[in-house]
N, CA, C and O atoms as CSV, one atom per row, in Angstrom:
chain,resi,resn,atom,element,x,y,z
A,1,MET,N,N,1.072,-1.370,0.380
A,1,MET,CA,C,-0.212,-0.317,0.013
A,1,MET,C,C,1.108,0.923,-0.066
A,1,MET,O,O,2.180,0.968,0.538
A,2,PRO,N,N,0.441,1.940,-1.167
A,2,PRO,CA,C,1.599,3.531,-0.908
A,2,PRO,C,C,1.440,4.422,0.245
A,2,PRO,O,O,0.307,4.599,0.694
A,3,GLU,N,N,2.397,4.970,0.744
A,3,GLU,CA,C,2.704,5.477,1.456
A,3,GLU,C,C,0.930,6.977,1.199
A,3,GLU,O,O,0.121,7.259,0.315
A,4,LYS,N,N,1.205,7.360,2.417
A,4,LYS,CA,C,0.200,8.443,2.642
A,4,LYS,C,C,0.320,9.985,2.563
A,4,LYS,O,O,-0.389,10.180,1.575
A,5,ARG,N,N,0.565,10.684,2.784
A,5,ARG,CA,C,0.707,12.227,3.000
A,5,ARG,C,C,-0.664,12.929,2.863
A,5,ARG,O,O,-1.736,12.748,2.284
A,6,MET,N,N,-0.023,13.909,3.775
A,6,MET,CA,C,-0.973,14.852,3.450
A,6,MET,C,C,-0.993,16.112,2.376
A,6,MET,O,O,-0.106,16.760,2.931
A,7,LEU,N,N,-1.263,16.704,1.551
A,7,LEU,CA,C,-1.120,18.160,1.240
A,7,LEU,C,C,-2.760,19.294,1.719
A,7,LEU,O,O,-3.953,19.160,1.992
A,8,ILE,N,N,-1.863,20.195,1.576
A,8,ILE,CA,C,-2.883,21.811,1.746
A,8,ILE,C,C,-2.673,22.689,1.108
A,8,ILE,O,O,-1.706,23.440,0.979
A,9,VAL,N,N,-4.397,22.550,0.314
A,9,VAL,CA,C,-4.684,23.506,-0.567
A,9,VAL,C,C,-5.780,24.259,-0.569
A,9,VAL,O,O,-6.853,23.784,-0.199
A,10,ASP,N,N,-5.684,25.300,-0.909
A,10,ASP,CA,C,-6.603,26.490,-0.584
A,10,ASP,C,C,-7.949,25.645,-0.805
A,10,ASP,O,O,-8.069,24.585,-1.421
A,11,SER,N,N,-9.169,26.576,0.023
A,11,SER,CA,C,-10.594,25.824,-0.406
A,11,SER,C,C,-11.307,25.946,-1.765
A,11,SER,O,O,-12.269,25.254,-2.097
A,12,ASP,N,N,-10.481,27.313,-2.834
A,12,ASP,CA,C,-10.761,27.189,-3.785
A,12,ASP,C,C,-10.770,26.534,-4.938
A,12,ASP,O,O,-11.411,26.621,-5.985
A,13,VAL,N,N,-9.376,25.426,-4.256
A,13,VAL,CA,C,-8.522,24.545,-5.416
A,13,VAL,C,C,-9.580,23.314,-4.667
A,13,VAL,O,O,-10.116,22.597,-5.512
A,14,ILE,N,N,-9.838,23.078,-3.620
A,14,ILE,CA,C,-11.037,21.882,-3.056
A,14,ILE,C,C,-12.046,21.549,-4.273
A,14,ILE,O,O,-12.308,20.661,-5.083
A,15,ARG,N,N,-12.541,23.175,-3.766
A,15,ARG,CA,C,-14.020,23.211,-4.904
A,15,ARG,C,C,-14.199,22.835,-6.381
A,15,ARG,O,O,-14.991,22.218,-7.094
A,16,LYS,N,N,-13.036,23.538,-6.470
A,16,LYS,CA,C,-12.709,23.059,-7.668
A,16,LYS,C,C,-12.715,21.360,-8.253
A,16,LYS,O,O,-13.191,20.890,-9.286
A,17,ILE,N,N,-12.259,20.959,-7.553
A,17,ILE,CA,C,-11.427,19.623,-7.813
A,17,ILE,C,C,-12.942,18.915,-7.629
A,17,ILE,O,O,-13.378,18.527,-8.713
A,18,ASP,N,N,-13.858,18.656,-6.465
A,18,ASP,CA,C,-15.299,18.683,-6.715
A,18,ASP,C,C,-15.995,18.106,-6.736
A,18,ASP,O,O,-16.551,17.062,-6.395
A,19,GLU,N,N,-15.901,20.164,-7.949
A,19,GLU,CA,C,-16.516,20.376,-9.079
A,19,GLU,C,C,-16.591,19.491,-9.930
A,19,GLU,O,O,-17.721,19.284,-10.371
A,20,ASN,N,N,-15.504,18.693,-10.448
A,20,ASN,CA,C,-14.575,18.268,-11.711
A,20,ASN,C,C,-14.449,16.528,-11.507
A,20,ASN,O,O,-14.565,15.630,-12.341
A,21,ARG,N,N,-14.222,16.491,-10.344
A,21,ARG,CA,C,-13.654,14.810,-10.418
A,21,ARG,C,C,-14.470,13.519,-10.875
A,21,ARG,O,O,-14.195,12.448,-11.415
A,22,GLY,N,N,-15.763,14.239,-10.325
A,22,GLY,CA,C,-16.821,12.835,-10.949
A,22,GLY,C,C,-16.933,11.971,-9.512
A,22,GLY,O,O,-16.960,12.385,-8.353
A,23,ASP,N,N,-16.994,10.462,-10.105
A,23,ASP,CA,C,-17.039,9.816,-9.384
A,23,ASP,C,C,-15.451,9.069,-7.994
A,23,ASP,O,O,-15.328,8.363,-6.993
A,24,MET,N,N,-14.469,10.078,-9.158
A,24,MET,CA,C,-12.838,9.829,-8.842
A,24,MET,C,C,-12.586,10.201,-7.589
A,24,MET,O,O,-13.038,11.334,-7.422
A,25,THR,N,N,-11.952,9.677,-6.389
A,25,THR,CA,C,-11.469,10.013,-5.336
A,25,THR,C,C,-10.602,11.380,-5.751
A,25,THR,O,O,-10.137,11.624,-6.864
A,26,ILE,N,N,-10.518,12.165,-4.602
A,26,ILE,CA,C,-9.496,12.848,-4.945
A,26,ILE,C,C,-8.296,13.045,-5.167
A,26,ILE,O,O,-7.853,13.851,-5.985
A,27,SER,N,N,-7.719,12.388,-4.517
A,27,SER,CA,C,-6.118,11.329,-4.356
A,27,SER,C,C,-6.426,11.212,-6.007
A,27,SER,O,O,-5.863,12.061,-6.697
A,28,ASP,N,N,-7.125,10.401,-6.573
A,28,ASP,CA,C,-7.770,9.549,-7.737
A,28,ASP,C,C,-7.073,10.787,-8.707
A,28,ASP,O,O,-5.908,10.790,-9.104
A,29,PHE,N,N,-8.002,11.724,-8.948
A,29,PHE,CA,C,-8.403,12.869,-9.726
A,29,PHE,C,C,-7.034,13.609,-9.744
A,29,PHE,O,O,-6.555,13.699,-10.875
A,30,ILE,N,N,-6.413,14.074,-8.897
A,30,ILE,CA,C,-4.973,14.852,-8.494
A,30,ILE,C,C,-4.085,13.981,-8.978
A,30,ILE,O,O,-3.122,14.686,-9.277
A,31,SER,N,N,-3.701,12.323,-9.362
A,31,SER,CA,C,-2.954,11.748,-10.026
A,31,SER,C,C,-3.459,11.930,-11.608
A,31,SER,O,O,-2.458,11.876,-12.323
A,32,PHE,N,N,-4.156,12.044,-12.063
A,32,PHE,CA,C,-4.799,11.936,-12.955
A,32,PHE,C,C,-4.316,13.249,-13.943
A,32,PHE,O,O,-3.822,13.296,-15.070
A,33,LEU,N,N,-4.647,14.122,-13.109
A,33,LEU,CA,C,-4.607,15.595,-13.464
A,33,LEU,C,C,-3.175,16.194,-13.662
A,33,LEU,O,O,-2.927,17.053,-14.509
A,34,ILE,N,N,-1.896,15.450,-12.464
A,34,ILE,CA,C,-0.534,15.689,-12.943
A,34,ILE,C,C,-0.062,14.641,-13.912
A,34,ILE,O,O,0.503,14.986,-14.949
A,35,ASP,N,N,-0.319,13.066,-13.550
A,35,ASP,CA,C,0.062,12.413,-15.445
A,35,ASP,C,C,-0.662,12.820,-16.781
A,35,ASP,O,O,-0.237,12.425,-17.867
A,36,SER,N,N,-1.764,13.619,-16.664
A,36,SER,CA,C,-2.027,14.291,-18.246
A,36,SER,C,C,-1.075,15.583,-18.434
A,36,SER,O,O,-0.682,16.024,-19.514
A,37,GLN,N,N,-0.779,16.115,-17.099
A,37,GLN,CA,C,0.538,17.238,-17.826
A,37,GLN,C,C,1.677,16.855,-17.693
A,37,GLN,O,O,2.480,17.650,-18.181
A,38,LEU,N,N,2.215,15.790,-17.149
A,38,LEU,CA,C,3.030,15.577,-17.265
A,38,LEU,C,C,3.871,14.766,-18.580
A,38,LEU,O,O,5.011,14.847,-19.039
A,39,LYS,N,N,2.223,13.671,-19.011
A,39,LYS,CA,C,2.862,12.828,-19.891
A,39,LYS,C,C,3.504,13.571,-21.552
A,39,LYS,O,O,3.126,14.697,-21.875
A,40,GLN,N,N,4.601,12.659,-22.576
A,40,GLN,CA,C,5.309,13.365,-22.463
A,40,GLN,C,C,5.145,12.124,-24.118
A,40,GLN,O,O,4.817,10.938,-24.137
A,41,ASP,N,N,5.559,13.120,-25.375
A,41,ASP,CA,C,4.956,12.030,-26.709
A,41,ASP,C,C,6.302,11.250,-27.194
A,41,ASP,O,O,7.405,11.622,-26.793
A,42,ALA,N,N,6.175,10.361,-27.908
A,42,ALA,CA,C,7.819,9.641,-28.124
A,42,ALA,C,C,9.428,10.839,-28.027
A,42,ALA,O,O,10.564,10.682,-27.579
A,43,ASN,N,N,8.553,12.224,-28.849
A,43,ASN,CA,C,9.588,13.173,-28.855
A,43,ASN,C,C,10.389,14.274,-27.787
A,43,ASN,O,O,11.326,15.067,-27.878
A,44,GLY,N,N,9.036,13.634,-26.288
A,44,GLY,CA,C,9.877,14.523,-25.282
A,44,GLY,C,C,8.869,15.911,-25.448
A,44,GLY,O,O,9.376,16.894,-24.908
A,45,GLN,N,N,7.434,16.190,-26.143
A,45,GLN,CA,C,7.030,17.397,-26.436
A,45,GLN,C,C,5.700,16.654,-25.715
A,45,GLN,O,O,5.140,15.567,-25.858
A,46,ASN,N,N,5.442,18.201,-24.598
A,46,ASN,CA,C,4.283,17.780,-24.577
A,46,ASN,C,C,2.809,17.333,-25.696
A,46,ASN,O,O,2.502,18.077,-26.628
A,47,SER,N,N,2.131,16.193,-25.431
A,47,SER,CA,C,0.839,15.516,-26.832
A,47,SER,C,C,-0.041,16.715,-26.471
A,47,SER,O,O,-0.977,16.752,-27.269
A,48,ASN,N,N,-0.116,17.876,-25.428
A,48,ASN,CA,C,-1.133,18.555,-25.474
A,48,ASN,C,C,-1.169,20.220,-26.312
A,48,ASN,O,O,-2.064,21.005,-26.626
A,49,HIS,N,N,0.556,20.187,-26.453
A,49,HIS,CA,C,0.399,21.510,-26.967
A,49,HIS,C,C,0.998,21.603,-28.850
A,49,HIS,O,O,1.579,20.650,-29.369
A,50,VAL,N,N,0.848,22.254,-29.225
A,50,VAL,CA,C,1.365,22.811,-30.682
A,50,VAL,C,C,2.608,23.382,-30.371
A,50,VAL,O,O,2.578,24.022,-29.319
A,51,THR,N,N,4.049,23.350,-31.134
A,51,THR,CA,C,4.606,23.832,-31.633
A,51,THR,C,C,4.422,24.814,-32.734
A,51,THR,O,O,3.706,24.821,-33.735
A,52,LYS,N,N,5.725,26.054,-31.985
A,52,LYS,CA,C,5.492,27.394,-33.047
A,52,LYS,C,C,5.559,26.602,-34.513
A,52,LYS,O,O,4.781,26.986,-35.386
A,53,GLU,N,N,6.269,25.747,-34.736
A,53,GLU,CA,C,6.639,25.187,-36.161
A,53,GLU,C,C,5.954,24.495,-36.818
A,53,GLU,O,O,6.116,24.474,-38.038
A,54,GLU,N,N,4.626,23.438,-35.971
A,54,GLU,CA,C,3.689,23.100,-36.127
A,54,GLU,C,C,3.250,24.092,-36.428
A,54,GLU,O,O,3.538,24.416,-37.580
A,55,PHE,N,N,2.412,25.032,-35.685
A,55,PHE,CA,C,1.035,26.196,-36.203
A,55,PHE,C,C,1.743,26.635,-37.503
A,55,PHE,O,O,0.907,26.584,-38.406
A,56,ARG,N,N,2.975,27.057,-37.981
A,56,ARG,CA,C,3.385,27.628,-38.868
A,56,ARG,C,C,2.800,26.949,-40.041
A,56,ARG,O,O,2.151,27.456,-40.957
A,57,GLN,N,N,3.262,25.266,-39.794
A,57,GLN,CA,C,2.903,24.320,-41.313
A,57,GLN,C,C,1.477,24.638,-41.379
A,57,GLN,O,O,0.890,24.924,-42.422
A,58,PHE,N,N,0.773,24.554,-39.845
A,58,PHE,CA,C,-1.005,24.244,-40.362
A,58,PHE,C,C,-1.074,25.683,-41.031
A,58,PHE,O,O,-1.328,25.808,-42.229
A,59,GLU,N,N,-0.891,26.510,-40.388
A,59,GLU,CA,C,-1.555,28.121,-41.050
A,59,GLU,C,C,-1.059,28.273,-42.909
A,59,GLU,O,O,-1.730,28.657,-43.867
A,60,GLN,N,N,0.580,27.719,-42.815
A,60,GLN,CA,C,0.658,27.901,-44.260
A,60,GLN,C,C,-0.227,26.710,-45.495
A,60,GLN,O,O,-0.165,26.760,-46.723
A,61,GLY,N,N,-0.796,25.980,-44.859
A,61,GLY,CA,C,-1.470,24.468,-45.294
A,61,GLY,C,C,-2.819,25.588,-45.728
A,61,GLY,O,O,-3.202,25.669,-46.895
A,62,ILE,N,N,-3.436,26.397,-44.614
A,62,ILE,CA,C,-4.526,26.746,-44.827
A,62,ILE,C,C,-4.486,27.560,-46.099
A,62,ILE,O,O,-5.163,27.279,-47.088
A,63,ARG,N,N,-3.298,29.025,-45.986
A,63,ARG,CA,C,-3.408,29.385,-46.461
A,63,ARG,C,C,-3.269,28.760,-48.163
A,63,ARG,O,O,-4.147,28.707,-49.024
A,64,GLU,N,N,-2.236,28.456,-48.212
A,64,GLU,CA,C,-2.448,27.479,-49.603
A,64,GLU,C,C,-3.597,26.405,-49.914
A,64,GLU,O,O,-3.748,25.984,-51.061
A,65,LEU,N,N,-4.427,25.961,-48.814
A,65,LEU,CA,C,-5.985,25.688,-49.363
A,65,LEU,C,C,-6.789,26.550,-49.640
A,65,LEU,O,O,-7.478,26.350,-50.641
A,66,LEU,N,N,-6.954,27.584,-49.001
A,66,LEU,CA,C,-7.308,28.965,-49.317
A,66,LEU,C,C,-7.447,29.957,-50.963
A,66,LEU,O,O,-8.372,30.565,-51.501
A,67,ARG,N,N,-5.898,29.678,-51.343
A,67,ARG,CA,C,-5.399,30.025,-52.343
A,67,ARG,C,C,-6.387,29.229,-53.988
A,67,ARG,O,O,-7.017,29.682,-54.944
A,68,ASN,N,N,-5.925,27.685,-53.405
A,68,ASN,CA,C,-6.499,26.692,-54.332
A,68,ASN,C,C,-7.975,26.698,-54.257
A,68,ASN,O,O,-8.468,26.199,-55.269
A,69,PHE,N,N,-8.669,27.022,-53.559
A,69,PHE,CA,C,-10.257,27.417,-53.533
A,69,PHE,C,C,-10.570,28.457,-54.257
A,69,PHE,O,O,-11.627,28.512,-54.886
A,70,LEU,N,N,-9.735,29.346,-54.248
A,70,LEU,CA,C,-9.751,31.028,-54.862
A,70,LEU,C,C,-9.663,30.437,-56.492
A,70,LEU,O,O,-10.475,30.531,-57.413
A,71,GLU,N,N,-8.124,29.701,-56.407
A,71,GLU,CA,C,-7.861,30.040,-58.015
A,71,GLU,C,C,-9.135,28.721,-58.651
A,71,GLU,O,O,-9.746,28.716,-59.720
A,72,PHE,N,N,-9.171,27.840,-57.644
A,72,PHE,CA,C,-10.830,27.254,-58.529
A,72,PHE,C,C,-11.791,28.311,-59.037
A,72,PHE,O,O,-11.901,28.902,-60.111
A,73,PHE,N,N,-12.328,28.334,-58.101
A,73,PHE,CA,C,-13.657,29.041,-57.872
A,73,PHE,C,C,-13.303,29.993,-59.326
A,73,PHE,O,O,-14.061,29.847,-60.285
A,74,LEU,N,N,-11.871,31.174,-59.456
A,74,LEU,CA,C,-12.232,31.890,-60.699
A,74,LEU,C,C,-12.107,31.261,-61.452
A,74,LEU,O,O,-12.756,31.546,-62.458
A,75,SER,N,N,-11.326,30.146,-61.511
A,75,SER,CA,C,-11.610,29.283,-63.017
A,75,SER,C,C,-13.000,28.653,-63.577
A,75,SER,O,O,-13.633,28.421,-64.607
A,76,TYR,N,N,-13.016,28.573,-62.538
A,76,TYR,CA,C,-15.078,27.893,-62.755
A,76,TYR,C,C,-15.641,28.668,-63.477
A,76,TYR,O,O,-16.345,28.489,-64.472
A,77,GLY,N,N,-15.033,30.338,-62.492
A,77,GLY,CA,C,-15.886,31.229,-63.261
A,77,GLY,C,C,-15.941,31.524,-64.306
A,77,GLY,O,O,-17.001,31.942,-64.773
A,78,LEU,N,N,-14.742,31.406,-65.097
A,78,LEU,CA,C,-13.921,31.762,-66.086
A,78,LEU,C,C,-14.875,30.899,-67.258
A,78,LEU,O,O,-15.595,31.415,-68.113
A,79,GLU,N,N,-14.646,29.436,-67.022
A,79,GLU,CA,C,-15.198,27.914,-67.677
A,79,GLU,C,C,-16.819,28.517,-68.255
A,79,GLU,O,O,-17.435,28.255,-69.288
A,80,LEU,N,N,-17.174,29.463,-67.031
A,80,LEU,CA,C,-19.390,29.307,-67.168
A,80,LEU,C,C,-19.373,30.106,-67.998
A,80,LEU,O,O,-20.508,30.278,-68.442
A,81,GLY,N,N,-17.951,31.283,-68.896
A,81,GLY,CA,C,-18.592,32.220,-69.547
A,81,GLY,C,C,-18.335,33.604,-68.988
A,81,GLY,O,O,-18.139,34.567,-69.729
A,82,LYS,N,N,-18.339,33.678,-67.768
A,82,LYS,CA,C,-18.123,34.872,-66.769
A,82,LYS,C,C,-16.656,35.999,-66.692
A,82,LYS,O,O,-15.664,36.177,-65.985
A,83,GLN,N,N,-16.983,36.284,-67.311
A,83,GLN,CA,C,-15.408,37.617,-67.629
A,83,GLN,C,C,-15.349,38.113,-66.379
A,83,GLN,O,O,-16.352,38.728,-66.015
A,84,PRO,N,N,-14.641,38.038,-65.778
A,84,PRO,CA,C,-14.096,38.935,-64.036
A,84,PRO,C,C,-13.971,40.386,-64.799
A,84,PRO,O,O,-13.707,40.448,-65.999
A,85,THR,N,N,-14.150,41.348,-64.119
A,85,THR,CA,C,-13.955,42.412,-64.788
A,85,THR,C,C,-12.083,42.750,-63.848
A,85,THR,O,O,-11.594,42.165,-62.881
A,86,ASP,N,N,-11.542,43.874,-64.676
A,86,ASP,CA,C,-10.220,44.121,-64.033
A,86,ASP,C,C,-9.538,44.322,-63.096
A,86,ASP,O,O,-8.333,44.313,-62.846
A,87,ARG,N,N,-10.854,44.594,-62.358
A,87,ARG,CA,C,-11.434,45.227,-61.109
A,87,ARG,C,C,-11.789,44.327,-60.132
A,87,ARG,O,O,-11.409,44.479,-58.971
A,88,GLU,N,N,-12.648,43.181,-60.566
A,88,GLU,CA,C,-12.246,41.928,-59.873
A,88,GLU,C,C,-11.227,41.103,-59.628
A,88,GLU,O,O,-11.329,40.334,-58.672
A,89,LEU,N,N,-9.837,41.097,-60.580
A,89,LEU,CA,C,-9.135,40.438,-60.792
A,89,LEU,C,C,-7.891,41.170,-59.132
A,89,LEU,O,O,-7.366,40.665,-58.140
A,90,ASP,N,N,-7.987,42.693,-59.821
A,90,ASP,CA,C,-7.472,43.156,-58.937
A,90,ASP,C,C,-7.582,43.434,-57.865
A,90,ASP,O,O,-6.735,44.044,-57.214
A,91,LYS,N,N,-8.971,42.926,-57.343
A,91,LYS,CA,C,-9.256,42.382,-55.779
A,91,LYS,C,C,-8.715,41.472,-55.457
A,91,LYS,O,O,-7.824,41.665,-54.630
A,92,LEU,N,N,-8.923,40.221,-55.863
A,92,LEU,CA,C,-8.218,39.158,-56.108
A,92,LEU,C,C,-6.697,39.172,-55.711
A,92,LEU,O,O,-6.147,38.908,-54.642
A,93,ALA,N,N,-6.259,39.524,-56.792
A,93,ALA,CA,C,-4.995,39.165,-56.209
A,93,ALA,C,C,-4.779,40.475,-54.446
A,93,ALA,O,O,-4.687,39.921,-53.351
A,94,HIS,N,N,-4.754,41.431,-54.495
A,94,HIS,CA,C,-4.790,42.025,-53.653
A,94,HIS,C,C,-5.254,41.388,-51.840
A,94,HIS,O,O,-4.798,41.616,-50.719
A,95,LYS,N,N,-6.369,40.528,-52.381
A,95,LYS,CA,C,-6.455,39.571,-50.835
A,95,LYS,C,C,-5.680,38.836,-50.210
A,95,LYS,O,O,-5.350,38.627,-49.043
A,96,LEU,N,N,-5.210,38.112,-52.265
A,96,LEU,CA,C,-4.055,36.943,-51.932
A,96,LEU,C,C,-2.937,37.326,-51.723
A,96,LEU,O,O,-2.071,36.542,-51.333
A,97,GLN,N,N,-2.660,38.824,-51.969
A,97,GLN,CA,C,-1.287,38.955,-51.347
A,97,GLN,C,C,-1.658,39.770,-50.163
A,97,GLN,O,O,-0.639,40.207,-49.629
A,98,ALA,N,N,-2.781,40.145,-49.543
A,98,ALA,CA,C,-2.867,40.615,-47.944
A,98,ALA,C,C,-2.764,39.105,-47.405
A,98,ALA,O,O,-2.665,39.290,-46.192
A,99,MET,N,N,-2.742,38.183,-47.543
A,99,MET,CA,C,-2.956,36.783,-46.669
A,99,MET,C,C,-0.955,36.438,-47.194
A,99,MET,O,O,-0.321,35.588,-46.570
A,100,GLY,N,N,-0.509,36.984,-47.975
A,100,GLY,CA,C,0.796,36.815,-47.730
A,100,GLY,C,C,1.027,35.084,-48.791
A,100,GLY,O,O,1.922,34.274,-48.550
A,101,ILE,N,N,0.185,34.955,-49.674
A,101,ILE,CA,C,-0.045,34.456,-51.112
A,101,ILE,C,C,0.353,34.629,-52.253
A,101,ILE,O,O,-0.553,35.204,-52.857
A,102,SER,N,N,1.209,34.457,-52.909
A,102,SER,CA,C,1.418,34.756,-53.837
A,102,SER,C,C,0.387,34.442,-54.917
A,102,SER,O,O,-0.412,33.507,-54.964
A,103,THR,N,N,0.636,35.656,-55.957
A,103,THR,CA,C,-1.021,35.507,-56.638
A,103,THR,C,C,-0.484,34.755,-57.969
A,103,THR,O,O,-1.244,34.767,-58.937
A,104,LYS,N,N,0.871,34.048,-58.104
A,104,LYS,CA,C,1.392,33.153,-59.462
A,104,LYS,C,C,0.663,31.772,-59.495
A,104,LYS,O,O,0.191,31.545,-58.382
A,105,ALA,N,N,0.426,30.837,-60.330
A,105,ALA,CA,C,0.082,29.883,-60.317
A,105,ALA,C,C,1.325,29.009,-59.858
A,105,ALA,O,O,2.426,29.030,-60.408
A,106,LYS,N,N,0.891,28.066,-58.517
A,106,LYS,CA,C,2.327,27.030,-57.968
A,106,LYS,C,C,2.134,26.401,-59.666
A,106,LYS,O,O,1.314,26.541,-60.574
A,107,SER,N,N,3.915,25.358,-59.354
A,107,SER,CA,C,3.991,24.376,-60.498
A,107,SER,C,C,3.551,23.505,-60.165
A,107,SER,O,O,3.111,23.678,-59.028
A,108,THR,N,N,3.380,22.512,-60.537
A,108,THR,CA,C,2.860,21.240,-59.750
A,108,THR,C,C,3.646,19.910,-60.986
A,108,THR,O,O,3.497,18.707,-60.774
């Protein structure tokens, strides 16, 4: 049987524990919280957080996806015979540049 110790905490903390622990004992709930905060993935990173690099890659992917959608809708409109005005094309190019996306077609 594990050795038991006393932990003194503020009454607000005990109230939060009691409100959120469900059927778990206070000790089990605190152990669960500590384990979930200390759990690390294979790279030694806390799996509950995103790194700056992961977020940057996600942001670039979203921007690329948006660019592809805009290019698709623009080309779809052209195929239907709707000719966009130079003003509409300039507005689209400005929006893409504001998002940091090149308006040149990506070579594949």
